[in-house]
N, C-alpha and C positions, 0 to 999 in steps of 0.2 A: 755767066760768071763762073770762073773755075774755083773749085774748092782748094783751100791751102793744103800744101803737102804736109802729111803727118810725119814727124821726125821721131825715129825710134832708136833706142839703145838695146843691144842684145848682149846678155851676159851668159857666157858659156859657149866656147868655140869648139865643142866636141861634136860627136855624131849627130845629136839632136839639134844643136845650134845650127849646123850646116843645113839640116832639113828645113828649118825655118828660113834661113837666108835664101835657099833655092825657091821656096814657096813665095816669099815676098817679092822676088824678081818678077813674078807674074801679076802683081797687084799694082794698079795705077795709083798715083798720088801718095805713095809711101816711100820714105827714104831711110835706110839704116845709116845713122850718122856716128854711132859709137859702138865699139866692140870691146867687151871686157872678158878676160879669161886669165887663168893663173900663170900660164907660161907665155911670157911676153913675146919671145921669138915666134912661137907658133901662132899667137894672136895676130902679130904683124903680118905674117904670111897669109892668113885667112882674110884679113882686112884688105890687103893689097889685091887679092883675087876678086873680092866683091866691091872694091872701090869705096871702102869705109874710111873716112878721114881721121877719126879719133880712136885711139887705142889706149887701153889701160889695164892694169891688173887689179884695180880697185873700183868697185861699183860706185862708191861715193864720188869719184871723179866724173862719172857720167851723169849722176844725179845733180851735180853742180852746174851742168850745162843748161842754160835757160831755154835753149831751143828744143831740148828733148821733151816730147809730149808724152811718150809712153815707153815702157820697158818690157821686154820679153825675157824671162828667166829660164835658162836651160842649165842651171847649176846643180851641184849635188843636192839630193833630197833634204839633207839635214839643214841646208841653208835657205830653203824655199820660203818658209813662213817669215823669218826675220827680214829677209831681203824684200819680200813683197810689202811688208809693213814700212820699211825704209823708203821704198818707191812712192807709196801713197802719201806718206808724211812729207815727202819732198814735192808733192803736188803732181806726181806722174801717175798716169793710168798703168795698170800692170796685168800682164798675162804670165802666169807661172805654170811651168810644165807640170804634168802629173808625176808624182803625187803632190798635193797641196802641202802635206806635212807627214811626219811619221810619229807625231805626238798630237793627240786630239786637242789639248789645251792651246797649242800653237795655232791650229786651224781655226779654232773659235776666236782667237785674238785677231787673226787676219780679217775674219768676217766683221768683227766689231770695228776695226779701224776703217774698213770699207764703208760701214754705215756712218761713221763720224766724218769721213773726208768726202764722201760722195763720188769718189773716183770709180772708174770702171775697173773691176777686179775679176779676172776670169782665170779658170784653171783648164789646162790642156787635156780635157777628157775627149780624145780624138775620136773615139768610137761613135759619139753623138753626131760626128760630121762625115765619117766615111760614107760614100754613096750607097754601099751595100746595106748599111744599117739605117740610113736615111730612107731608103726604099721601103724597108719593113716598117719604119716609123710612120711613113705616109699612109700605108695600108691600115695601120692601127688607128691613126687619127681620123681616117675616113670611115671607121667602123666596119672595115672589111676583114679584119684579122685580130684575134685576141690570143695572147700567149697562154698556153697551159704549162709548158716547161721550156726553159732554156738549158741546153746541155753544152757546156763550154770546156774546152781543153786549152790550157796555156802552157806550151811546152818549149823549153830551151835546153841547150846543152852548155852549161856554164859552170864547170867545176873549178875554173880559175876566174879571177876577177878582171874580166875583159869587157870592153864596151862593144857596141854594134860594128865598129870599124876594126875590131881585133886589137885595140890598144889597151894597155893597162888602165884600170879605173883608179881614181884617187879615193873612192868610197865604195861601200858594199851595197849592191842592189838587194831588193827584198821582195819575196813572193807575195806577202800579205799587203804591205803598205804601198807597193807600186803595182805589181801585175794584177792582183785581185781587185785593186781600185777600179780598173777599167770595167771589169764585169759587174761588180757590185753596183756601180753607178748606172751602167747601161741597162741592167735588169730592172731597176726601179724606174728608170726613164721610159723604157719600152713598155713595161707593165702599166705605167701610169698610176702606180700605187706604191705607197711606202713599204719598206721591208720591216716585217714585224717579228720575224724569227730567223736566227742565224746560228749555225753550228760549224765548228771547224775541228779537224784533227791534222796533225803533222807528223812527218817521218823524223828520222834521226837528225840531230844538229851536226853540221859539217865541222870537223875538228879545227880547221884553220879559218874558214869564212865566218863561223859562229852563227850561221842561220840554218833553218830547216830547208832542205833541198826538194822536199815533196810535201804537198798539202792538198787537202780535200775540204771543200766548203759547200754547205747546203743553205739555201735561202728560201724564205717564203714571204710573198707580198700580201698585203691586207686583202687584196681581191682574190686570193687563193692560188695565184700563179706561183710556180716553184722554179728554182734554179739549182743546177748541180754543176760545180766548178772543180776541175782537177788541174793542179799546177805542178810543174816539175822543172828543176834545173838539171836533172839527171838524164833527160831524154835525148838520145842520139838520133834525132830526125824522125819525121819531118818537123821543122821548127816553126813556131808562130802560135797564133791563137785562132782557134776554129770554133765558130758559134753555130749551134743547131737550134733554130726556133721551131718548137713544136706547138702548133696552134689549132684553133677550132676549124679553120678552113684550109689548112695546108701546112707543109713543112718547108723551111728555108734554111740553107746552109751558107754561112758567110765565111769566106776565106780571104781575109784582108779586104780588098776592094772588089773582089769577085763574089757573086751571089748565084746560088743554084737552088732549084727546087728539090723536093724529096726524091725525084727520079734522076737526079744529077744532071738536069738540063739547065744550061746557063741562062740567067736572066740578064737582059741588057740594062745596066744601071748608068750608062754613060750620059743620059739626058737628065739625071736626077738633079744635078747641080752644075755650076759653071766649070768645074774641074773634077778630076778623079783623085786628086791628091788631098787626103784628109787634113794634113798639116796646113796646107794652103787655105783650105776652106775654114779651118779653125781660126787662122790669122785674119781672113776676110771678115769673119764675124766679129772679132775683137775690134778691128778698125772701124767697121760699120757702126758698132755700138758706141764708140767714142764720138764719131761724127754725128750720130742721131741722138746722142744723150740718153741712151736707154740701157737697160740691163741686158747683157749678152746671154745667149744660150750657153750653159756651162759656167755661169757666174759662180763665184765662191759661195754665195748664199745657196744656190741650187745644188751644189755638189757636197756641201757640208754634211748632209745626212749620210752620205757614203762613208765618210770618215768616222762618224758616230758608230756605224756598223763595224768598221775595221777595228775600232777601239774595243768594242764588245768582244769581237773574235779574238783579239790579242789577249784580253783578260782571261777568256776561256782557255786558250792555249797555254797560258802561264800558270793557270790554277793547279 
């Protein structure tokens, strides 16, 4: 007996939406049937490339389609929470790209609506799924490695408002609510212990973007593990996020999907999961949770504590 095809709507045909469309092409039994984005001509062009039949500039049009089972939101941060709520209220499962919100009260509201509706609601905390970080996680759960410190650098060169494809953004990215969210969540997840102490300082506010371009964050988990995170939009290469795990039985350095030990010897993580693509693995988890009627890894409920910490840090920075 074959399982019925899951029909998905994807909102946001920008750099990250394309990553999801590419990942979904490798997943059996899933079909993207609707694409929503603000520029109709560009959306039609992307839809034609991926064979998506329905196109709109309004999410409500996709939510009105009875065949749509689930929605993936790759829209601007400020829209995430309200759109996620609209999806669940329309009876659809939802995966919202990171960050869940940039206002804690909105994130709490998403979690509340998930409890009320019982829909699968997941947030795209990709680091939980990258094979490099999964490899470390498996060592931790097997009791073979415990984190003493995570040292993380998140470095971009972004002095103008461009996306990953070098196109102008319609919204402003944020070091705290977006880029720090990856590490704050990953640290608590890998430490297996809630964050009990958090400090932040930031550099000057950019005159036109209106955000801090440099930030430093310290975290401590209940079990004593600590995390030091440095973030910058001023860094002119190398770009990306680099994670150093310092533990009781070794040191591991994760550079995206590659993992090295403290002697800079590469560790083979190709057999950790069915793919080396973190976005595809994240989508696989979302669809599996829907089919199996269970809570996904990186559910809204699981990641909400991360946003509680970001809120505390924002209050500190604004004080």
